[in-house]
N, C-alpha and C positions, 0 to 999 in steps of 0.2 A: 429409505430415511424419512423420518417426520418433518413436516414442513412446520418452520417456526417463523413468526411474524412479530413485529414490535408495533403497536398502535398506541397513540397517546389520548388520553381522555381529560377533559376539562373539569377541574374541581375547584371548590372555593379557595383553595390553598395552592393553585397553580397546576398545570399540566402534569399528569403522572403517566409515565410509559409502563406499559405491559408487555412483556414477551411472552407469546401464547404459541401454543401447540395443541393439536388435536380437536376433538370435538365430539368424542364417543358419546354413548348413553349414560357412562358412569357420572357421578356427582364431580363437579369441578374441584380441581385440587390447586390450591394457591401456596406459593412458596416465598418467604420474606428472608432476604440476604442479610449478612452480618456486616460489620464495619469495614472489613477489608474485600467486600464482594460487590456484586451488582446482580442484575438479572441474569447476566452471563454466566454466573456461577452455577447456575442450576441446568445447564446444556444437556447434561446426561440424564437428569431427571425429566426435563421436557420431552427428550427423544423417547424415553421409556415410557412414562405414564401418558403421554400424548397419543399413544397407540390405542388406548381404551377410554380416555375422558379428556375433556377440556383441562388443559394444564397452563397456569398461568404463573409467571415470576415477575415481581415488580421491581423496577428502580426506583428506591425510596426517594423523597425529595432531596435534591441536589446531587444525585447520583445518575449516571448514565444519560438516559433521554429525557429524565424528568426535571422540571423546573427546580430552581432552588426554592427553599422554603422561606416564605416573606417573614421578614425579622430575625431569621437566622438562629433562632434559639428554640426549636420545638421541643415537645415532650413526647413520652410514648403515646400518649392520648391524642396528640395532634396527627402522629402518623398513623394511629389507628383510624381515625375519623377520616384521613386523606385516602388511605386504602379503601374504606367502605364505599367512599364516594366514587373512586375510580371503577370500582367492581359494579357500582349501580349504573354507571355510564355504560359499561361493557355489557350489561345485561345479565349479569351473574347472580343467582338467588342464593340458595343454600351452598355450602362449600366445606371441603375439608381444608384444614390449615396447618402448614409446617413452618415453623419460626426458627432460623438459625442463629446463634449467638445474639447480636443486637436484634435480629428478626426475633429471637425467642423472648427478648424483653418486650416487644410490642405486641406479639401474638396474643397474650392473656388479655391485653386490653381490647384487642378486636373481639375476642370472645366475650368480654364483660359488655361492649356496646352493643353486640349484635348475637346474642345467646342462642337465639332461635335459628340464626344462619349458619352458624359454625357447628359442624358435625362433629369430626374428630379432630383432636389437636395434637400436634408433634412439637415438642421443643428439643432443637438439636445443640448439642455444645453450649449451652448457655447457663445463665446464674439466676440467683434470686434477686439480687441486687449487683450493681456495677461500679457507680462511682465512689461509692464508699470504700471499696475495696482497693483501689489502686489510682487515686487522682491524678498523681505525679506521673503515672505511667501513661495516662491518656494526654497529659500535656507534653510528654516527650513525643509522642506518636504525632501530635499536631506540629510540633516543632520539626520533626522530620520531614513532614509533608511541606512545609514552607521552604526548607532548606535545601530539599533533594531534588534532583530531575525525576521524571517520571519513572524511567527504568530503575534507577538505584532505590527510589522510594518502593516500587512494587517488590524487587528483590528482598527488600529489608522486611516488609511485611509477609512475603512467601516464606522466609527462613522461620518465622515465628509461627506460622500457621502449619506447615507441614515439613520444614526442614530442606536444607539445600540439597540433599540427596534423593528426595522423592522424586518418582517420575512425574507428578502432579505440580512440580516446582514452577516450571515455566508459565503453565497455565494460570497458577494463582497469581504469579508475579505480573504477568501481562494484565489480568483484571484489576488487580490493586493499583497499577500504574496508570490507570485511566481515571481514578477518583479525583474529583476537582477539589480544590481547596475550600471552595465555599461549601460544599455538600459535606466534607469531612469535618468542618467547624461546627455544623449543625448536627451532625450525627454524634460527635463528641459532647456537645452540650447536652444533647438527650441521654447519653449514657452517664454523664457526671450525675444526673438527678435520677436515673433509672432505679426504682427500688420496688419490688413487687411482693415483699413481705405480707402485705396486706391483702392482695387479690388472688394470689395462687391459691391460697385455702378456699376460696370461693368458685374456683373452676368446676363447672359440672360435667363438662364433654369428657369422654373417654381420652385419656391422655397416655402419649408414648414420650419418654425422655430418652433420647440417643446420646451416647458419649463416644468419644474417641479414646481408646485405651492409652495413647501416648499424648494426648491433649494437655498443654502445658497452660493454655490460655482459659479454658474450662476445665480444670482437672477434676479427678475423680470425686472429690470432696464436695466440689460445688455442683455437679450433675446429680449427685446423691441428695444435696439438700433441695433440689428443685423437685426431684422425685418424692421426697418425704413431704414437701409442702402442698401437692397437689392431690387430694384424695382420690385413692384407688389407681393412681398412676403406676406405669410399669417402666422399668429401666432396661435397655440394652446397650451394651459396650460393644464397640466394633474393633478387632483386634488390628495390629498394624496400621492404625490410622491416628493422626494427631487432629488439630481442629477443623481441617476442612475434608472429614470423612466422605462427604458426597462427592468429591473429586478424587480422592486417594483411593477409596474402595468403593466405586459406584455400584458395581452388581451387588455387593453385600448390603451397602446402604438402601438400594432400592428393593432389595428382598425383604428387609427388615420392615420397611415402610409399607410395602405391598401387603405383608402378612398383616400387619396392624389395621391396615384400612379394610381388608377383608374379613376381619375377625368380628364377632357378635359383642 
């Protein structure tokens, strides 16, 4: 089994925790989680890709072992700068990048700020814009986080992400149940203003868009719009998977990602 460690790195916006595995000769691979996740969401990817390359998953500000974002209302640009600062401290130069859902809103900003460092870009179960689509939906989720205990909240989020009958339900619920209110407030503030219509067409990196066939959070029309917005992007849909395909169908998800990373 691949050894996984968590290290904290100082940045101008507070400490950022990076969950790390491996250290092979391949280019480092960095994963950004979604609103209902954390670095723990990528355990199956850390184990797999950590066998051949340094593999890193962050806890975004306010999540997991990372400090809360100062001021509480970050933007995608803020998160991108925080990630790059943490990677600098961790000694990471060039890297490939995977952003899931909220992480897929942040990842294009990372590519924009560090175009020579980001090699290949994967945008997983994400959208072109977020807050404009369903602002009341995000307010409802925030109200649930305030009102519910950790277990109830985690299960509520997991039902939306994978469905109650999924074998991945308990894993997704456990991770979502750990989200701090302060972190959730910051992440929702980010998503309410996240709109990448202007920057997606400027992405120059080879880009893969991954969709879950049964995803109701980032449905087919949303992921197709992302694919259409990025020049030369390709789209792959994973069957029998909803929003958290990386946990529902990890072998398929990893194979799709591995093929893309190995392609010319």
